[in-house]
KOLDOGU-448721 format. One record per residue (C-alpha): residue number from 1; x, y, z. Coordinates in nm, 4 decimals. Example, Ala and Ser with C-alpha at 12.3 -4.5 7.8 and 13.67 -1.06 7.14 Angstrom:
% KOLDOGU-448721
 num       c1       c2       c3
   1   1.2300  -0.4500   0.7800
   2   1.3670  -0.1060   0.7140
This chain:
% KOLDOGU-448721
 num       c1       c2       c3
   1   0.7973   2.9252  -0.3143
   2   0.8467   2.7814  -0.6645
   3   1.1083   2.5397  -0.5409
   4   0.8760   2.4100  -0.2675
   5   0.5912   2.3561  -0.5140
   6   0.8218   2.1867  -0.7634
   7   0.9623   1.9607  -0.4919
   8   0.6095   1.8645  -0.3837
   9   0.5191   1.7800  -0.7438
  10   0.8285   1.5681  -0.7899
  11   0.7609   1.3899  -0.4618
  12   0.4025   1.3160  -0.5715
  13   0.5209   1.1672  -0.9010
  14   0.7817   0.9590  -0.7161
  15   0.5248   0.8155  -0.4742
  16   0.2933   0.7320  -0.7630
  17   0.5758   0.5562  -0.9476
  18   0.6532   0.3494  -0.6390
  19   0.2878   0.2389  -0.6192
  20   0.2697   0.1119  -0.9788
  21   0.3521  -0.2520  -0.8873
  22   0.0675  -0.2523  -0.6344
  23  -0.1641  -0.1039  -0.8965
  24  -0.0747  -0.3806  -1.1414
  25  -0.1414  -0.6408  -0.8719
  26  -0.4864  -0.4944  -0.8072
  27  -0.5695  -0.4843  -1.1761
  28  -0.4688  -0.8495  -1.2208
  29  -0.6683  -0.9717  -0.9179
  30  -0.9781  -1.1794  -0.9803
  31  -1.1640  -1.0090  -0.6964
  32  -1.0267  -0.6671  -0.6045
  33  -1.2483  -0.6315  -0.2961
  34  -1.1289  -0.9598  -0.1461
  35  -0.7654  -0.8746  -0.2148
  36  -0.7987  -0.5320  -0.0522
  37  -0.9894  -0.6721   0.2472
  38  -0.7386  -0.9505   0.3119
  39  -0.4448  -0.7122   0.2679
  40  -0.5975  -0.4672   0.5148
  41  -0.6701  -0.7398   0.7709
  42  -0.3204  -0.8832   0.7415
  43  -0.1613  -0.5397   0.7889
  44  -0.3922  -0.4596   1.0812
  45  -0.3101  -0.7895   1.2540
  46   0.0591  -0.7217   1.2083
  47   0.0215  -0.3733   1.3618
  48  -0.1849  -0.4991   1.6554
  49   0.0716  -0.7628   1.7476
  50   0.3664  -0.5272   1.6848
  51   0.5035  -0.7270   1.3921
  52   0.4914  -1.0643   1.5686
  53   0.1403  -1.2124   1.5331
  54   0.0720  -1.5529   1.6894
  55   0.0505  -1.8566   1.4639
  56  -0.2961  -1.9463   1.3378
  57  -0.4387  -2.2685   1.4688
């Protein structure tokens, strides 16, 4: 039980450490909402077209 809880805590800290570059990018953005919106839309478009979206006209 202790090992499982310790492993979960270590995993949480590791995930947070991996997200630090993204956090810095958000903090340096001029408009955080626009950055998040555009990032979400780009990811969603990529998922919809299975990683191969058509070229924009």
